[in-house]
C-alpha positions as CSV (number, residue, x, y, z in Angstrom):
1,M,80.3,90.4,84.3
2,S,83.9,89.7,85.3
3,S,86.4,87.7,83.2
4,P,86.6,84.6,85.4
5,V,82.8,84.3,85.4
6,L,82.7,84.5,81.6
7,A,85.4,82.0,81.3
8,A,83.6,79.6,83.6
9,L,80.3,80.1,81.6
10,E,82.1,79.5,78.3
11,L,83.7,76.3,79.7
12,M,80.3,75.1,81.0
13,I,78.8,75.5,77.6
14,S,81.6,74.4,75.3
15,L,82.9,71.3,77.3
16,P,79.6,69.3,77.0
17,C,79.4,70.2,73.3
18,L,83.0,69.1,72.7
19,I,82.5,65.8,74.5
20,L,79.3,65.1,72.6
21,Y,81.1,65.9,69.3
22,L,83.9,63.6,70.3
23,V,81.6,60.7,71.2
24,R,79.6,61.1,67.9
25,T,82.8,61.2,65.9
26,V,84.2,58.0,67.5
27,R,80.9,56.2,67.0
28,F,80.7,57.3,63.4
29,N,84.3,56.1,62.7
30,R,83.6,52.7,64.3
31,S,80.4,52.2,62.4
32,H,81.9,52.5,58.9
33,A,84.2,50.0,57.4
34,S,87.8,51.1,56.7
35,P,88.8,51.6,53.1
36,D,89.5,48.5,50.9
37,V,93.2,49.3,50.7
38,Q,93.6,49.3,54.4
39,Q,91.6,46.1,54.8
40,D,93.7,44.3,52.1
41,E,97.0,45.5,53.6
42,L,96.0,44.4,57.1
43,G,94.9,41.0,55.9
44,F,98.2,40.5,54.1
45,M,100.3,41.7,57.0
46,Q,98.4,39.5,59.5
47,S,98.9,36.4,57.4
48,H,102.6,36.6,57.9
49,V,104.1,35.6,61.2
50,T,106.7,38.1,62.5
51,S,109.8,37.0,64.4
52,T,109.9,38.1,68.0
53,E,113.5,37.0,68.6
54,V,115.9,39.3,70.3
55,G,119.6,39.0,69.9
56,F,121.8,37.3,67.3
57,R,120.3,36.6,64.0
58,D,121.9,34.4,61.4
59,G,121.7,34.4,57.6
60,D,118.4,32.5,57.6
61,Y,116.8,35.6,59.2
62,L,118.1,37.8,56.4
63,D,116.7,35.3,53.8
64,E,113.4,35.3,55.6
65,V,113.2,39.2,55.5
66,L,114.2,39.3,51.9
67,E,111.5,36.7,51.0
68,K,108.9,38.6,52.9
69,Q,109.8,41.8,51.1
70,A,109.7,40.0,47.8
71,D,106.2,38.7,48.6
72,M,105.1,42.1,49.7
73,I,106.4,43.6,46.4
74,R,104.6,41.0,44.4
75,Y,101.4,41.5,46.3
76,L,101.5,45.3,45.9
77,Q,102.2,44.9,42.2
78,Q,99.2,42.6,41.8
79,H,97.1,45.0,43.9
80,N,98.2,47.9,41.9
81,A,97.3,46.1,38.6
82,H,93.9,45.2,40.1
83,L,93.2,48.8,41.1
84,G,94.3,50.0,37.6
85,R,91.8,47.6,36.0
86,R,89.1,48.7,38.4
87,I,89.7,52.4,37.6
88,L,89.6,51.6,33.9
89,H,86.3,49.8,34.2
90,L,84.8,52.5,36.4
91,T,85.9,55.2,33.9
92,Q,84.4,53.2,31.0
93,D,81.2,52.8,32.9
94,Q,81.1,56.5,33.6
95,T,81.8,57.4,30.0
96,Q,79.1,55.1,28.8
97,G,76.7,56.5,31.3
98,N,77.4,60.1,30.3
99,S,77.0,59.3,26.6
100,R,73.5,57.9,27.1
101,H,72.3,61.2,28.5
């Protein structure tokens, strides 16, 4: 067989397989929930209204940005503490579960 015929045959076989793989991957990713961290961050970010102004910005804008950053820092500190406690509880549960066996 010649080279163009083999290339065409390979394309005819591999292209449907790649498309099927792509479709299955996209469906799988849509069917599963995103990680908790992403959901928490998206919820926090969507709760704040962003400014769509273009042009001159006065001192109030800077104050608003600093306030949002402070809120985000507080939120992330609380979230970090919550995750730390969760890890501690899971580690304790795992340790207790291993000691029973």
